[in-house]
Steps between C-alpha positions, in 0.01 A plus 500: 500500500842654463645714223842662474704700253833683483503839325811671369471874559561701189323645194160348442438396861204708624285445807166530317602225255619278784157540654287457186699223332612295801353572842138578412448173306665304783268653762200409290142585587544667834243765604552838335587679826770241573639524148507881528706474820745255344526715185602803707741309726677297230550791263619731778752251638628389159541863391704566815732216399534637148563862603681470831663162562799544264475123463508266200214261579164465674372160603122464544322212669123459538352243737120480483264286707122497532528738794773751415778605267861569596744674268876535551707748300879493533758718327879490507555874541658722761226446758210736568606606851859556398384707203280723720767531768759613246272734305368676813823485706326314781667339801468142374268254324272482802444874487384450139221272626365782716491739203341234278225439754392866489429503127569766237857376479682477169859526385369632167249777577473605133390154391321359804258616772632269769152355566541152350644305793285679758174414325613152394573417862152617603307327220626148562435260787874491559794673341867439579832626367832333580824661390854457634386365836238773567131411498194722444151360556141612512188295572153626410313631802817599682648849478836373618784462254821370654846388410688195614867448438583152386846341518506394135590753230256496209623659180253712306138533612235235556131595526239260639131576437187311611128560445187294561339404169159601630591821680224760505759780519525750216783725395266802524431427869870509582573809286208680667632410847821693442368782282270798526303718269386443143858485368582186703824653620715280725453707817506260794776275633572277796846519651608189698688664785672176601707513180692794651605277790818296458534195722459591866543873439238725655323768295609800703685747278400780264724350235298178502179700476636702207577180309144391558369837381703515178271552196173474696433864414392365159178369656189662646438228761777306677423212736792408725451134586661424838428127489789314664640818662482489880647839590623822339704790637384856565722648227380241245133574571558875512667507158205330334194618690606856582790624283394333175130549569553873562699537179243309294152599624344383172606139559285276719727297730339205674652237730361147499564184703678701770556348843387710800861598566555609137166686497601684819810635324296600196246678719777688682639625168156616391440678831829685450387598150176635650705696755713641215179624337371640825215253499535400862 
């Protein structure tokens, strides 16, 4: 089954009505936990298009089989990565992907928390954004978000979402995974270190580490995912695991998926920190 519709952005177009009048009836009698996930994801992504895209239209397409549902949402706006890059004065669109992967990123802090894309990407089986030749993807069960430059230039922003119709996952499980305490504050993030690496460049400098560390002081627990990173330099490791750690003792900093060579550099930085404290 396929369903599609073009929406003109303007007065009267609201994400909750798009969900209740159009998408929910199309999805039909899916399990409640699956409908809850789709409700969150569709309304979050459509609201982003309304508030941030500066576009005129949003095109929605739903493709549903017995096994899973795929939804594509495409706007004709400025492009999500270009919008973030411009608003935050970042190096380029690729740098925007790194910031987006961390979570708590918004170009409108008064109106948004910056949690929508982070949690949407974790709730679904797969989540992809393509905008102006830059690609952001996340697959459930993998902590790695990554970007891939494509030769074609895609105007606006296209979001691809997929979820098994019989998934046992719940939105509460995912929210709990990245929160702590009774207030369900968004306190934990995973930073894909590879996103700080451009092409064949090595991660060796303090400047590269500082880009990776930007805004992570907003979390209580930060996992640095080194998947796909073969080596790092002494200065890079020192900036994260000694300098930043010393300056933020209330933040738990944890490496994951580190190769032996990467772990050796991390250990050396931590030993130096211990020496600074007079621990050894």
